N, C-alpha and C positions, 0 to 999 in steps of 0.2 A: 661208610665217614666213618673219621675213628675218631673218638674221645677227645683230641690233639682239638679240634674245634673248639672245645670249652675254654680255651687259654688264646684265642685269638680274642685280636679288640675288636670289638659292635663299629669300629670301621673300617676293620678290614672284612671282617664277615658283612657286611654291608656292598659291600665290593666283593665278591665274589659272589653275592647270591647278584651282585648287577648284570655280575662276568659272565652269568650263567655256568659258574663254577661249581655251585651247589644255588640246590632246592630248600625252600627254604619247609619242606616236608622231612628232607634232609634232613637239615639243619635240628629244624624242630625233633625229630625223631633220636637223632644225639644226644640235645638234651635233656629227652622224659625218660631213654637206656640208662645217663647218670642219675635221674632224678628218681628208678627206682631200682637203682644198684647201690644207691650210699641215702635215699634218701633214709633206708628201716635205722639204719641209728643217726644219724642229724637229729633228725626229726626235726627238721628247716620249713616245710610243706604245711597245711594243712589242709587246706584242701585242692590237692589234685587233679586236675582237670583234660587226663588228655586229648581225647574224643575231643573236646572246642577242641583244644593247640593247637590241634589235627588240621579241620575241619579248616581253620581260619588260616589253617600251612597254605593249603592247593587252594585256599581263595585263594591269601595271596599270589599264591603260584600265574593263577590261570588271571591276574591282572600285570602281572608280569608279563608273561606270556602275548602278553594283547597291546603294551606298553606303555600297559598307566602306572607308574608309580608315585605310592600315596607321601613319601619326602625320600629320605636320604637312609632310614632307616624299618625303609618297605621290604619285610620279610622279618629280621627281624626277631626272630627269638627272647620275649620278654617275660619272667615271672613277674607279677603280681600281689606287693606285700598287703595283709589283711585286712589294712587299714585302712585300706582306700577304697570302697562300694564297687561293685562286680554284677551285675544285674542275675540274678536268678541261681550265684552262687556265695553260699551263708557269707556271712565277713561283719566281724566280729571284733573286729580291733585286737582281739588278744584278752579278752575281756570275756568269764562264764558269763557275767550277765546275759551278754550279744549276741547268745552262743547261736538263739534264735532267728536271731535278722537274714533277711535276704530280702534286699535288696531288687523294686523296679528298672534303675539303669541304675547306668556304669558313672560313674565320677568324669568328673574333667579332664581327669589327670589317665584316663581310664584310654 
């Protein structure tokens, strides 16, 4: 999978996932590779979770294989801003005072 996937619309990525032209694991790995390559300079990710992202992608691929789609963006990789609570992951809202905050559950939007 090429880095070009990054430039597609969410709708197009979702269409390719549903048509099985790309898997969620492939799409996720493409994005993770891009993050690994660019983030040392950009510093846009505070707490990357590649293992969790790939585990989620594998689960979503398995669901898709059994015909279960949770919605139009099923399997599309996303990034969650540090402003949203994410269970078990440090969530500081960009503030040093909250750097030790590790929520026990996800925000509704997550």
